C-alpha positions in Angstrom: -1.7 19.8 17.0 -2.5 23.1 15.4 -0.1 26.1 15.7 -2.2 27.8 18.3 -1.9 24.8 20.7 1.8 24.4 19.9 2.4 28.1 20.7 0.4 27.8 24.0 2.3 24.6 24.9 5.7 26.2 24.1 4.8 29.3 26.1 3.8 27.1 29.0 7.2 25.3 28.9 9.0 28.6 28.6 7.2 30.0 31.6 8.0 26.9 33.7 11.7 27.0 32.7 11.9 30.8 33.4 10.3 30.4 36.8 12.6 27.5 37.7 15.7 29.5 36.6 14.6 32.4 38.8 14.1 30.1 41.7 17.6 28.6 41.1 19.1 32.1 40.8 17.4 33.2 44.1 18.8 30.2 45.9 22.4 31.0 44.8 24.8 33.0 47.0 24.7 36.8 46.7 28.5 37.3 46.3 29.7 39.4 43.4 31.9 36.7 41.8 31.7 37.2 38.1 31.5 33.4 37.6 28.1 33.3 39.4 26.2 35.5 36.9 22.9 34.7 35.3 24.7 32.3 32.9 25.1 29.8 35.8 21.4 29.9 36.4 20.6 29.5 32.7 23.0 26.6 32.5 21.4 24.9 35.4 18.2 24.7 33.4 18.3 25.0 29.7 15.9 23.8 27.1 16.7 22.3 23.7 15.2 20.0 21.1 16.3 16.4 20.4 14.8 13.2 19.0 13.8 10.6 21.6 10.8 8.6 22.8 7.3 10.2 23.3 6.5 13.8 24.1 7.4 15.3 20.7 6.1 18.6 19.6 4.4 19.5 16.3 7.7 19.3 14.3 8.4 15.8 15.6 11.3 17.1 17.7 11.6 16.0 21.3 11.5 18.4 24.3 14.4 18.1 26.6 15.7 20.1 29.6 19.0 20.1 31.5 18.5 20.4 35.3 21.1 20.6 38.0 21.2 17.6 40.4 21.6 18.2 44.2 25.4 17.6 43.5 25.5 20.3 40.8 25.8 17.9 37.8 23.5 18.7 34.9 21.1 15.9 33.9 18.8 15.8 30.9 15.1 15.2 31.4 13.2 14.6 28.2 10.2 13.3 26.3 7.2 11.9 28.1 9.2 11.8 31.4 9.8 15.6 31.1 6.1 16.1 30.4 5.1 14.2 33.5 7.8 15.9 35.5 6.5 19.3 34.5 2.9 18.3 35.3 4.0 17.3 38.7 5.5 20.7 39.4 9.0 20.2 38.0 12.0 21.3 40.1 9.8 23.0 42.7 7.3 20.1 42.9 7.4 17.0 45.1 9.7 15.1 42.7 12.4 17.7 43.1 15.7 17.5 41.2 16.8 14.6 39.0 19.3 12.2 40.6 20.6 10.6 37.4 20.0 10.4 33.7 17.0 8.5 32.3 17.6 4.7 32.1 16.1 1.9 30.1 13.9 -0.6 31.9 12.5 -4.0 31.0 10.9 -4.3 27.5 12.4 -0.9 26.4 10.5 1.0 29.0 12.1 4.1 30.6 12.5 5.5 34.0 14.2 8.4 35.8 15.0 8.9 39.5 14.3 12.2 41.3 14.9 13.2 44.9 11.2 12.6 45.7 10.4 9.5 43.6 10.7 7.9 40.1 8.8 8.4 36.9 8.3 5.1 35.0 7.1 4.7 31.4 6.3 1.4 29.8 6.9 1.5 26.0 3.6 -0.2 25.3 1.7 1.4 28.3 1.1 4.9 27.0 1.4 7.4 29.9 4.3 7.7 32.4 3.5 7.3 36.1 5.1 8.3 39.4 6.0 5.8 42.1 7.2 7.1 45.4 7.2 6.6 49.2 6.3 3.4 50.9 4.5 2.1 47.8 7.7 2.5 45.8 9.7 0.7 48.5 7.3 -2.2 48.5 7.1 -2.3 44.7 10.9 -2.4 44.5 11.1 -5.1 47.2 8.8 -7.1 44.9 11.1 -6.7 41.9 9.9 -3.4 40.5 9.2 -3.4 36.8 11.1 -6.7 36.5 8.8 -8.3 39.2 5.4 -9.9 39.0 3.7 -6.5 39.5 5.4 -5.0 36.4 5.1 -1.4 35.4 2.8 1.1 37.1 -0.5 1.8 35.3 -1.6 4.6 37.6 -0.2 7.4 39.7 -0.7 7.0 43.4 -4.3 7.9 44.4 -6.0 8.6 47.7 -8.1 5.9 49.1 -9.9 5.8 52.5 -7.1 5.9 55.1 -4.2 5.9 52.7 -2.9 5.6 49.2 -3.0 3.1 46.3 -1.0 2.5 43.1 -2.0 0.1 40.3 0.5 -2.0 38.3 0.2 -4.3 35.3 0.3 -7.3 37.7 -1.7 -6.0 40.6 -1.9 -3.1 43.1 -0.2 -1.9 46.2 -2.1 -0.1 49.0 -0.7 1.8 51.9 -3.2 2.2 54.8 -2.3 3.0 58.4 1.4 2.7 57.7 1.0 -0.8 56.3 1.5 -1.8 52.7 -0.5 -4.6 51.1 0.3 -6.2 47.7 -2.7 -7.6 45.8 -1.7 -9.5 42.7 -4.1 -9.6 39.7 -5.9 -12.9 39.6 
């Protein structure tokens, strides 16, 4: 990645973080307590660099951000999961706030739960994908990443009358409030 693209990408992340910090600050109470100054908003979402899986910048360092959970605890979102989270709208998007720290899945994959869904990344699968709603419930009922369906290989997409997500071992469709699991032959 050349320096121009690195600078654009860094500026983009900075803009997302600044907007989220402003939204968090706007949602805070308006009392004049000196403990509720702009530092609390900044601590709710701060950006730093670390080494981890996927999503590294031009220097090889890993992007990571601390975001406040609904309970007020700060949780780190990093690497390819952070990239996917930001592409989905971050804190103000449909995924919302993180519920807990990133965890390790089967075969050294990673996942992180958010209020609106979960981002999964298979170590050998390339991109991370979001699983949510009734498709997520059905997938988890079938063993999730540990089950026959395995890791997701697509985000949920619109199909006639509903939604569909693909997995390494098949697909799940949701049409007319009914889910169907179709294993790969």
